[in-house]
N, C-alpha and C positions, 0 to 999 in steps of 0.2 A: 082320286079323289084322293087317297095315299100320297101321290107327288106333294100335293095341294099344304097337306097339314105337314112335312119333312121341312118345305121352302119355308112356312111361316115361322115356324123350329125355329130355325136357322135366321130368319130375318129378326124376330124378337133377342138371340142371343146376340147377335153384331150390335141390335142397338143397347143391351144392356151394358157389354162391352164398351161402349163407346161411351155411357151418360158415367159410368165409376172413372173412366179414365179421364175426363173432365172434371168429374168431381175431384181426383189424385191431385189432378194440375191446379185446381183452385185452392183445394188447399194448401199446398205447398206454398203458389204463392201468395196466398193469403199469409200463413207463417213467414215466408219472406218480410211482405209487407210490416205485417207486427213488430216483429225481430229488429227492422231498419230503424222502424218510428224508436222502439225502446230503447234501440242504441244512441239516436240523437236528442233522445231524452234526457238519458244518462252524460250522455257528454254536455250539452247544456247546464243539466245539476252540476257538474263537478268546478264545470268552470266558472260558474257563478261564484259556487262555494270558496273555490280560489283569489276571485279578483274581490269578493266579502272580505278574506282571512287576511286579503294584501292590504285594503283598504283598513282594516282594524290593525294592525299594525301600524301603518303610517302614522293613524290616529295616536296609537299610544305615543309614537315615537315625536310626535309634533306637542304631544297635551307634557310630557318629558322635557324637553327641551324647553318650553315658555314657561314650566314652572318655575325654574329657578332665574332668577334674580341676574345673574350675569348673563344667561343664553336672553334673557329678554333686553336686555341693556346691549348685545349684539344685534337680535335683530331689528331694534329699534334707541339707536344710537341717539345720545342726545348731542345738541349743538356744543354745549361744551365739551365734549369729549373729541369733536374736532378742531375746535381752536386752543384747547389747552389741559390735552389727556393724561399730564402730570398732578390733575387738580388733587391736592388733598383735604380730606375729608375735616373740615372743621371741627365738627363736633365729635369723632374719636380720638383714641388716647394715642398720641402722638408721643415718641419716642424721644425726649430728649438731651445732648451729649451733657454731661457734667461741667458746672463753669468751672476755671481753673482753681477757685479756691478747693471745691467740694472734691476735684482728683487731687489736688497734695493734701487733703486733711486725709483722704480714703487710701493712699499709700503712706502715709505714719509721716510726711513731709512736715506736720503741726507737732511740736515734742509735747503735747499736753491732752487731754482725754475732756470728755465730760464727766460728771458726778451725780448723777443724781438725789438730791437729796429729797427730806420731806417736806424741806417749809422751799427750800430755794437749792438750786442747782450749783454746783463749783466745779473749777480747774483745778486738774489735778497732774503738774508736770512730771514730766519722766527724769528729770535735771533741777539742780536750784536754775529758776529765771535768768540768776545773777550771772549764770556762767552762760548763755548765751549769746551766742553771737547775732547783731541787731539788723544785719544785712546775712539774708535776706527775709529775716523773720518779720520783722516790724510791718516791712512792706505789703507782703503777703498777709500778715493780719487785717491793716489796713483797704486793702482789695478786699477780703472777706465782706467788708464793711456794709457793701451793696449786696451782699444773700439777700433772700426773702421768705429763708426755709431753716425749719430747725434740723438739728442743734447748730448749721454755722454760721448763724445770725449769736448765736449766744457766744459761740467760741472767740469768734471774732473781734468781738467786741469786747468781752471780757480779757480775753488773752492781752489784747492792745493796752485796755486801761492795766494790768498787772505786768507787764512785762515796762513797763514806763515809770512805775514806780520803785525798781529796781536799783540799789546802788551805785553811782556811775551812769546811770542812765543817757544823762544831757551829752556827757562826752561821745555815747555812743547814737544819738539820737542828732545831733546838729550836719554832720556829715552830710545823715540821707535826707533831709529838707530839700534838696532840690526835685528829688526822688519822690519824698510825699507826697507834697503841694499838689503835684495833677490826682494823685490815688486820692485825697481825700476833695480835691475838685468835685470827681466825679461821682461820688457820695453825694455833697452837697447839691448838683444838680439833677439827681435823682427825682423820680414822678413820684416814685413811693415814698409816702411820708416820715413811716419808720427810719428809711433809710437815709433821708434825711438826719432825723433826730440823730442816728447813730452817727452820721458825720458830723454834725454841731459839736455832740460831746465830746469827740475823740478829736478835737481842734482844739476844744480848749483843754483836754489834758495835756496837748504838746503843750499848748502856749506855757502851760505851768512848769515845764520842764524843760523848753529852751529860752523861753525867756524873751529880752532882746532880738535875739537871732530872727524869731519868725517876722520882724516889721519887712524885711526886703522881698520876703513871698506875701504879704496879706493881703496883697493892692491883686493879685490874683483871686481870691477866693471871697473879696466881700462884695464882688457884684451879682453873685449869686444870691450874698445872705439879703443884699437891699430889693433884692424879687420878691424874695420870702417875705419880709419885711410889710409887705403888701397884705398878706395874709392875717386876719387878727387872732387865729388861733400859736403864731408862730413871733408874734409881735414881741411878748414879752420873756421868752426863751431865749431869743433872737437878741434883744436889747440888753440882758443879764449877760450872753455871752460877749459882743461888745465892750461893756464893760470891763469882764475878767481880762480880755485882748489887752486893753490898753492898762490894766492897773500892771499888768506879767508886763506887757509892750516899753513902757514909759513915758518919754514926753515925747517921743520921736512916733508912737502908735496913733498916737490923738490924730496929728496931722494926716493920717493917710487914712483912718476912717471916715475924716468929715471931708476928705477928699472926693469920696467916693458914697459916701452918705450923712449929705448935708446934714439931713433931720436930728441927727444922734447928738444927743445931749450927752457931755462930758462927765466921766463921777466927782471931779472938780469942781463943778456947779455948784 
């Protein structure tokens, strides 16, 4: 009987020890599975965070690159960029090189300066105009008649007029006629009306000084005058200028004028 109780007690101890061993093994396995699952979740979370960060950086770069016009033009080039990559914007301010007269004036090549008056402007000469050589000053001033900006328009027009008023002007101007006539013709054929008017006035001023010497060159200027004569607003000033050319050029000038402008009426009529 006593042996039976001892055997049962040993059997219970062995069963309890086996049950505890099984519980420990199950607990450690569950912990490992839980840790493994937690590690996988953390790894997936960090990977998704890196992907989101990478996408956000790429999105910000793309938005910055497409925000500027130059980058947008590079991404989507216009057909004109391929055909003519050096096309200049017609609405932008373009830097233009100064004209020959403007460059000479800015460097002090014209010995006079514009003086702004309260009523009208005038020229101030650095030295007496009669002491100046007409070559090439008179030709340079004639070239300035084609200017369209202030003060070059006034300086060229007034300088040409005042230079022809000095004592001894005929002797200085007549030798320059072969070079002066093409320059005056360029002003007379100019599309700007004010340039044409300055050229016409300069021609009359020149005829007063050189007289009949202008007749040999007159035919080169009358063609442009006959074309402008068709415009009503220039009919009267051109007719007046032709009459002064005839008056200063003598009888020889009338036949030249009539050959180019048959409708012209002589002052002797």
